[in-house]
N, C-alpha and C positions, 0 to 999 in steps of 0.2 A: 504494500500500500504506500501511498504518498500523501503528504499533507502540505497545503499552501496556506499560509496565514498572511493577512493584510494588516499592516500596522498603519493606522490613519494618523494624520497630524493632530487630531483632537484627542489622541490617547486610546481610542478604541482599537481592539484587535478582533478581526473577523476571520473565520475559516471560509475559504473560497472553494466551492465545488468546481472541479476541473476534470477534463477528459483526457488530457495528455500534456506533452511538453517535454522539456529536457533541461538539464543543467550541464553546461560545458565548462571544463576546467583545463587550463593550459598554462604551464609555468613559463612559457616563452612570451606570454603577453604581459604588458604592464599591469593590466587589470585581469587577474587570473580567471575569475568566475563570471559567467554570464548565464542568464536564464531566459527561457521562453515557456510560457504557460498558456494552455488553451482552455477557455471556459465557454459554456454554451449560451449563457443568458445575454442577449444584446442590450438588455436594460443596464448592464454594467458599464457600457460605453459612456464616459463622462460628457455631459453637455456643457457644464460650467466648471469653474475652478474649484467649486465647493463640493462637487459630486464625489461619490465614494471612491472611485478609482482615478481621481485627478492626479496627474503626474507632476505634482509640485511638492515633493517631500515625503510621499508615502513610501513604505518599505514592504518588501516581501520576505518572509522566512519560509524556506522550503526544506522538507525532510522526506526521507524515503526509508522504508523498512519492511517489517512483516507484521501481520496480524495473526495471532494464534487461534486455535479452535475455541479457546475459552473466552475469546474477546479481548484479551490483553494485547498490547502493541509494544513493539520495540522499534524505535525510529532512530536513524542517524541523521544529523544535520547535513545539509548540502550547501548552505550559505545564507547570508543576509544580503539582500539586494535592494538597490534603489529602483523604484518603478519609474522607467523612463518613457515608455510608450504604450498606448492602448489602441488597438486597431481591429475593426471587424465590420461585418455586414450589419447595418443598423436595424434591419428588419428581422433577419433570420439567424444571425450569428454564423459561425462561431466568432469568438473574440480572442485575440492574441495579445498577451501581456509580455513585454520585454523589459529586462532589468540588468543592471551591472552591479558587481560587488562594491562595497562601500569605499574602496580606494578611490572611486570616481569622485567622491566629495572632495578629496584632497587635490586630485588632478584638476578639477574645475575651479578651485579657489586660487586662481593665478595671483602672483604677487602684484599688488597695485602700488607698491613702493619697494625700493631696494631692500634686500634682506641678506643678512650674513649669518651663516651657520657656524657655530664654534663649539668648543668643549670636547666632547667625546662622541664616538660613533653612535652609541645608543641614545645619549642625551640629545644630540643634534637631530636624529631621526624622530625621536619622541616629540621634540619641540615642533617639528614640521607637521606632524600628525595632529597634535593637540591645538595647534594654531587654528585649525578648521573644526576639529571635533574635540572640544575640551574634556569630555568625559570618556574618550576612547581608551580601551584597554590595550596596552602594549606589553608584550612579553618578549624577552631577549634570551636566546640560548647561546650567545657568543661571549667571548672574553672582551669586555669593553676596552677601547684604546683611545688615546687622545688623537685629535685631528687638528690640522691647520684650518684657519678660517676659510670659508667658501662663500663668496659673494654671488648673489643671484640678482639679475636685472628685473625690471618691471616687465610683466607678462610671462615670466618664466614659470615652468610647471613645478610646483612643490613636490608632487609625487615622483617625478623624474629626478628631482634633487635628492629625495630620500633614497631612491634606488642607487644613485651615483655614490652617495656616502656609504651605503651598505656594501657596494661592490668594492670600494677601497679597502674594506676589511675582509674581502673574500666571502661576503655574506649576501643574502637577499632578504627583501622585506615584502610582506604580502598579508592578506587577511585569510584566516583559515575558515573552516566550515561554520564555526560559531560566530564569525564576524569579529574576531580578535586579531589585532595586528601582531604579526610575528616577525622577529629578526632572527635568522638562523643561517647556518651553512648547509649546503647540500650534503646529505649523508654520503659517506664513502662506500661505493659498491663493494669494495673488497672486505670491509669490516662490518657493514650494517647487517642486522638480523632481518631476514625476509619476514614480511607481515602477512603474506597471503600466498596460497599455492593455486596456480592455474594449470590443471592437469587434464590431459586427454586420457582419462581412465574412467571406469565405471564409477558413477557418483561424482566425477570431476566436473568443473565448470568451463573447461576449454571447449570452444566452438570452432575456431579457425585461427590460423596464424601465418604471418609472413615475416621473414628475417632478411636484413640487409646490412652491409658493412662497407665503409669507405674510409679513406685516409684524409678526406677533406675535413678541415676544421679540427684536426688533431695537432697539437703542438708539444714539443719537448723542451721548450724554454719559455720563460716569461720575463720580460723586462718591465719593471715598474718604475715610473718616473714621477717626480713631484717638483713643482716650482710655485712658490707662494710669495708674490711681491707684496701683498697686503701685510703679511707678517714679517716682511724683510728677511725671508728665509732663502738661502742659496739653493740652487737646483741640486736635487739628490736623485739617485737611481740605484737599482740593484737588479742583477740578472740571476735568476734561479733556474737551474737546468736539471733534467732527468739524468743523473749520473749513476744509476743502478746498472752494474755490468750485465745483469741478467734480463734487463728490460728490453722489449722489442722496440721501444722508442728511445733508446739510450742516445743522449746528445753526442753527435759525431759518429754514430754507428751507421748501420745500413739505412736507418730512417732519415739520416742527414741531420740538418739543423733547421728547425722550423720554430720561429720565435713569435710569440704573441706579445703585443705591446699594450700596456695599460698606463694611464696617467691621470692624476688628480691633484688639485691644489691642496687637498686634505693631507697628502703625504709630505711631511716636512723633515723626516729623518731617514737615514739609510736603513735603520732597523725597521721602520714602518714600511718602507718599500720592500724590504726582504720578506716581511710577514705577508704583505698583500700578494707578492709574487708567488710565494710558496703555496698559499691557499688557492690561488688561481691555477697553479700548475696541476694540482690534484684533479681539477675539472678538465684542464686543457689537454692532458695526456690520456684521458679516458678514451677507450676505443670508440670510434664513431659508428657504433653498431646500433641499429634501430630495429624495432619490432612493431608490427601492427597485429594486435590480437583482438579477438572477439570472444567474450565469455558471458556467463550469467552476471548480472549487475552486482557490484559491491559498493554501496553508497558511502562506506567508511574509508575508502581509499583516498590518499593524498598524493599530490605531485611530489616526487622525490622518494616515495616509498619504494623499497626493494621487494620484488615479488619473485617467487620461484615458478618457472614454467617447465612443464613436462610435455614435450611434443609427442605426436602419435608414433614417431619412430623410436621413442624411448630416450631421446636426447634431453638432458636436463640443463637448464640455463638459469642464471640470475639476471633479472632485468630491472632497470630503474624507471619508474613511471614518469612520463613527461606530460601527457594529456589524456583526457577521457571525457566521455559524455554519458551522463546518467539519465535514462529515460524516466518519465513520471507515469508511464502506463505499465501494465504488467507484462505486455508482450514485446517491449522494446529491446533492441540490441544494445550491447555495451562494448563499444570499441575502445581499446586502450592503445596508445602509442608510447613506446618506450625509448629511452636514450641509454647508451652504455650498457654493455652486456658482457658476461663471461660464463664460461662453461662451469657448471656446478657438479662437483664430485659427489 
């Protein structure tokens, strides 16, 4: 079953009867979660700004799960979304609701005066978020580090700024399925514990799969640079390379030398550059392997999760989730796209 709740600006919370839709999640997008919900009643199409589904600040909370034989329910959250559009046949319906995760509030609140981010990674990101949403919950799973000042011009995107500051620490910032802002690093495929098994066995959830691999966008060295004239800090840089003798991407080996460059005014010391480059190298040297799988839906999945895949030929692999789309009807398909993979013993 799935549940769609409408949070009105007057404080009321309504359950919406719906016939379908989906929630799409993609870590490659600045705003990871988007939703589409189909309802049948054309009377829900707003005529005025005060109507029930008016797209001026209303929110949608979406969940999916199971209802057991005794009537109890177990639901997993899929996201908190700002309702952005309502469209449908005014006479017969259906009506389609579209929404984006609440990062969009930060992105839309462009700077109307110059702004300078200072302090630490977590502090600067939190300040950018609470500038727009004072009551927002922000959770950090990284080691906080000082940054150099970063000045933003009028009309700049605060959400892009938050992502830039996070990237300087080898991290990413996003909202999770509960609508909480999270600052974290992408789990390491080699050490992370798989959270789910997609198996082509009796009782398994595997439907179909496709596997690909390429060397594009794989790097064995990262050069991090920083220059901050506002703080009167001299230019600094650090090159971190894959020097593992047994690595297929060893610097100067058969893979050659392929360097990724990152730069930010928040990096003001060689040590900060080294740390940022080392964290980025973990992602940069990961195999550019991808998979496109279809399985039974798992609404509790998150981008970055590591899953174990057992193919019909018996080959076992570990994959890291990049994107997926959760259907809101019972018969919908559940496509998963993954990044980075390795054989699982």
